[in-house]
C-alpha positions, 0 to 999 in steps of 0.5 A: 415578931408581929409578922410571925404571929400573923403567919402563925394564926393563919397557919392555925386557921388553914392547917389540917388537924394532922398538921396541928399536932405536928405544929405543937411539937415544933415539927411543922411551921404554921406557914408550911402547914397552911400551904400543905392544906388539901383543897381537893382529893381523889383517892391518894391524889391531892391538890394543896393550897400551895399548888393551887396558888402556884398554878394561878401565878403561872396561868396569869403571869401578867396579872397583878397581885390584887388580880390574882388575889381576887381570883383566889377569893372567888370560891367558884373559880377556885373549885373549878380550877382545883377540880381541873388540876385533880383530874389532870393528876388522875390522868397523869397517874393513869398515863404513867401506869400504862407507861405512856410517859416512856415512849419516843412520841411522848418524849418528842411531844414533851420536848416541843412543849418545853420549847413552847413554854420557854418561848412564852417565858422569853416573850414575857421577859423581853416584852412584858405587858406591863411595859406597854403604855396605856393608849392615849385618848386620841388613839382610842377615839380613832379606833372607836370611830374607825370600827363603829360598824363592829360596835353595833348592838341589837335591841336590848330589854332590861328584865327582872324575873322570878324563877321557881324550879320545876325541872324534869328531875323534880317529882310530880308533887314537887312540880305541883308545889312549884306551880302553886307557888308561881301562881300564888306569886303571880296573883300578888303581882298584878299591877305591881310596880318595880319595888313590889316586884323586887320584894316578891322576887326576894321572897319567891324566886329560887334564882340565887344569883338575881334574887337578892337584886330584886330579880334583876337580870340587867340588859339582854340583847334581843338576839341572845334571848331564848325564843320563848322569852323573846316572843313574850317580851316583844308584846310587853310594855315597859312596867308590864308583868308577864304571866308565868312561863314554863321552860325545861328549867322551871317557871318564870315571871318577867317584868320589862323594866326598860328598852334600849333601841339597837345602835352603836355602843357608846364610847364609854361602854367600850372604852376598857375593851378598846384600851385592852385591844390596843395594848394587845396589838402593841404588845404583839408588835413589840414581840414580833419586832424582837423576833424579827431582829433576832432572826436578822441578827442570826442571818436567817436563811430558808433554803429552797433545796431544803424545802424541796427535800421535805416533800415525801 
């Protein structure tokens, strides 16, 4: 009974208004109403909660329930996936209206796609990633020591910034207001320490991602920094604040927090990446071994005269 009440409440929260009326009449269960809730719509084409959850399960067959739930809890990722699914449905409908689904080429391509899907499902069944044990510390250290040349990283700058939008889409009045705002903010920052800069960023900055973190952008690798910023940062000392810098997006004020020299990335920084790479390699070996045995057990033979006959 308790489990039913939980599902019932979830249904009430997520159901469409139209479904609520049916629920009161006992025609639609709460769980079904939640699953049928529309996430995205274009004309008569819709993407429902159930379709979206199912797509995530199919896209990430090896993911844990917690990992899938983390994806589903990310509104931006869900919006992106829902939009892509909606676009696919619209294009599918358009293809059918043009009878493109009723050609021999389409049928042949669908047959090939079916083969590819079945092979992937088979591989996940005979050698799931969950069957691959975690690498030992010795294995990981060996990979790290043998690949240091590929683990180098350039000079890094830890930067905080304050950003005020002043793009081409803004009106002249808005651009003037942006310039006034950034100049006023800069005037208050002269000689400011990190704490004061962070407070100003929370108040002035229009970068919604870094604003709540006091403008912190983290470490930026020199080779990946935009030229106009790289030139400024190269001349700055730690703790120094730059004058306002204008880019096509708007105005920026930078504070150089820290500098890391170029060098080999520490083992602890790449440990997770190494673990994943080793597991992927072992998984590939396991699946290749299965295929090789399957081919051997079925006495595979590639005929030279057949190969020759392929030539046009």
